[in-house]
N, C-alpha and C positions, 0 to 999 in steps of 0.2 A: 503493498499499500503506499509506505514512504518513498519509495524508489520510483514508482509509478506516478507519484505527486512530483517528485523533483524532476522527471522526465517531461510530464506536461508542462511545469512552469518553465524548463529550459526552453520548450519548444515556444512558449509565450514569449518570452524574452526574446527569442530570435524574430518572431513577427513582429511585435513591438519595435524591435532594433530597427528593422526594415521600415516600418512604416515612418519611424521617425527621420530615417534618411529621404524617404519620398514627399514627405509634407513639412512644410514650415513656412515661416513669413517670406516676404519676397516674390518675385513674378515666376520663379523656377517651380513649374507644377511638377507632380507625380510620373509624367509620361517621360519629361524632359531628364529629371532625375535617375530614372529607370535606365534610358537609355546612357547615362554616363556612367552608371552602376556597370551595366553589362558591356561597356567598352565601346561603345559606338563610336567611332572616329569624330563624327561632327559636334558629338556632346562634349567628348574630351578636350575639342579644341576650342571650346566655348568658354572663355574667361568668366562670363558671369554664372554658369551653370556651376563651373569648378570651384567658384568664390562658394556658392550657396551649398553645394554637398559636401565638398571636401574641407572647405575652410570654416564653415558654420556649424553645419548640422552633424558631419562625423565627430567633432570635439564634444559637442554636447551630449550626444548620444554614448560616446564612451565616457563621460563624465558621470552621466547617469548610472553606468555600470558600476563604476568604482566608487561613487557616492551611496549609491544603494546597498552594495555590498558591505561597506565600512559601516552604516548606521544599522541595518540589520543585524549584522554580526554582533557588534559592541552593546546594541540594545538587549540581545538574548545573553550576553555574557554578563552585563552588569544587573539583569533582574536574576539570574542564577546565582550570582555571587553574595546579592545583598539579600536573598530571598524575599524579595518586594517585586510584585507582579506590576507595579507602577513606576518603577525605576526607569529613568531615562539619560539619555547620554549626557544632558547638561546638568546632572547631579553632580560630576566630578569638576566642575567650575571650567571646563575646557571653554565654551561657548561663551562666557563673560571673560575669560583671559584673552581669547581671541578678539574680541569686541575692543576690549581695552588697549590693546596691542595696534588695533586697526586705526583706532581714534587717535593715540600717541602717533603714530605712524603720520596721520593727515595732519595733525596739528603740528607737530614739531620736526617731524623725520623729512619732510618735503616729499612724501611718497604720493604720488598721482596716477599710476598706471594700475592696471588690473594685476599685473605680475607681483608689483611692490605689496600690493594689499593682499596678495595669497599668502606671501612670505611673511608679513606681519602676523597675518590670522595663524600661521603655522609655529610660528614663534611662541606668542602669545598663550596659545592653547598647550604647546609644551611646556611653558615655563610653570602656568598655572597648575598643570595636571603633577609636575614634579613637584611644587610647593606642597599640593594636597597628599602625594604620596608619602614625603617626608614627615608632614606632621601626623598623619594616620600610623605612621610606623613607630611612633615611639610611644613609650608609656606600657602598661600592663595588658592593656586591651588592643595592643598593635595589629593593625589589619581587620579588625573586626567590622561586620557589615554597619551597624550604626555608625561607627567612628568615621569609615569612609564617606558615608552620606552627610553627616553632620558638618565634616571638615569641607568636603566639596561644597555643599550649600552656605556655609558662612562666607566661603572663599569667593564663590559666585556672586553673593549678595555685595561683598567689598567691593568687586570689579565694578558691579554695576554701578555700586553709588560713585565711584571714581569717573566711571566714563560718563555719568549724567552730569558731572561736575565740571569736566573739561567740556563738553558739550554746551553747557550753559554760554560761556563766552565765545565762541566761534560758530556763529552761522554758517559759513561755508563748509566746515568741516561736518556740520550737523547734515547737509543736504546730501553730501557723497557718503555717508555714514548710514543715512535713512534708506539709501537704495542698496547699499552693501547688506544691512541686517534684515531686509525682507527676504533674503534667500533666493537664488536663481541660477540656474544653469545657462544661461546666456551670457556670452562674452568669453566662455571657456577656450584656451588655445590646446594645440597638441603639445606646444611645449610644457604647459602646465602640467599636463598630464604624464609627460616623461618624466619631469621632475617629482611628481608624487607618488606615482605608480610603485616604485620599488618600496616606499615608506608604506603604503597600504598592504602590498604583499607580505611585507614584513610583520605588520600587525595581524594580518590574517593567518598567518603562520603562527604567530603565538598565540593566537585564539583556538587554533586547533590543538596545539600542544597543550592548553589549559583545559582541554573537553575532559579527559579522565578523570585528572584530580578534583576537578570542579564537579564532576559528577559524584564523587565521594564525598563531596562535602554535602551534597544533598541527604546523606544519609545521617547528618548532624556531625559536629566537630569531634566527637569523641571516637565514633565510628572511622572518621576520616585519621585520624592520629593512630588508630588501632590498624589500618590500611597502609601506615607509612605516608602520610601526606602531612604537611604542616599547615594547617587553615590560613594562619597570618600571611605567610610567604604566598600561598596559592591565591589568595584575594588581592594580594599588592602585585601580583604577577597579573592577573586579570584587569587591574585598575590600569597598569603600564599599558597593557595591549589596547584597552577601550580608548586611555587616553591618544594612544597613536592613530587609532581609526578614526577617532572623531576629530581630531585635529587636521587629518587630511581631507575628511569630509568638508568640515567648515572652512577650511582653505579654498577648496575648490569651489564652493555653492552657497557659503556663508551659512548661517544658521537656520536649519531647517527642521519643523517642529513634527512630532506626532509619528513619525516613519519608525523611529528606534523604539518607539512604544507599541505600536500595532502590530509590527511585522512578527515579533515572537510570539504573541497571543495567536495568530493564524496559524503559526508554524506548530506552537504545540496542542492546538486543537486537531492536528493530524499525526503527530508524533509522540505524544504523552511526554514521558519523562525522559526519552533519549537525547543527552544532550548535544552529540555530535551531529543526529539527524535535525536536530532543533536550529543549529547552527547553518547548517546547508540550505533548509528550507526558508530560515529566516533571511538569510540574502538572497534568494531567488523571490522570494514575495516582497521584499522591498525594492529591488531592482524593478521589478514588473509594474509595481505602483508608481515609482519615481519616473519611469519610461511613459506610463500612461498618462500621469499628471502633467509631465512636460509637453507631451503632444497637445493635451487639451489647450496647454497655456499658450500655445502657437496659433491655434485655430477659433477659440472661443470670441474673441474680439480682434480678427483680423481686421487691418493690417497691423494692429497693434499687438501687444503680448501681453499677458497677466503673468506677474511672478509665481512659479511654482509651488512656493511655499503658502501663497494665499489658497490655490486650490485645494491643497494637502489639508489646510485647516478647515475649509470648509467641509470636506470629506471626514477628516479626523475627528472632529469635535462630535458630530452625531454618531459617528461609529464606536467612540468610546463610551457614550452614553448607553448605546444598545448593548457593548460587552459588559458593562456594568450590570445591566439589566438580564442578561443570557445567563442562567444557571449554567450552561454547558461550557463558556467560555471562561465565566468567572471559576470554575473549578480549574479549567486548564490553566489558567494564569497563575492560580495559586499552587499548582503543583511544584 
């Protein structure tokens, strides 16, 4: 059942990815884009078609794959590590740290390019997560779920306040930051993906390595110790992987809400307590949702574009209410 579901979701990813390359803003229609993809010489020689398909649609389609995988896997890991079905990737302060670094770069660093904002977001998210890990690793309750969540929430609130303070005195910075913080896949370049894809792959590899010890933690800390695992170290390793994955996602697309919260619910409804299968299906669910939302974002109010996070919020809010009212999904989320 699980592998059939994974195969079906993978086929859906391929179909949505193809649609993402065929449809979009601009005058290049799906017929002309299909000719370019199939190697038609006239379409290949058309600079406008190449710009639309290769330079605009292809990078954002690949970005949806990377961001979806990162957010789906990190949300699944975080919910398993904290034993909290409502945990999401913003709990470790990565989003707030990235936002604060972006504001500092815009205000005092002279950053004005999309690549510069991406680097600031990645550095800010990494520094914030490192501070959370250092603080959570100290004391007798080092690495406990409650300590990680409280430390991340406190640091996130601190960064949020500092961000608001800086923005109060800089209107021009606020205008740029307002666009970035909405969350969108528009403007992603292939060079950005080349820079961040290895980091995302490293985070995904770390997530897979954490699956077995994290499954043991699901039996309780005492049982995990009896099986040879150290609960505090496992949770800190999970937090490091989550921080790396979330940092890459935020650097590429800005803060995107709900995706890391909803994808693990959908995966658990099919897999039950098997964490390795949950990670795979969470990634596939998140990629499908993000591809579909990004495709709608280009078509809803053509010729303009809606930020993808706005569509996810419209879908995610009611869906979260439905999950809370559904006995089956609430039980799956608490597993």
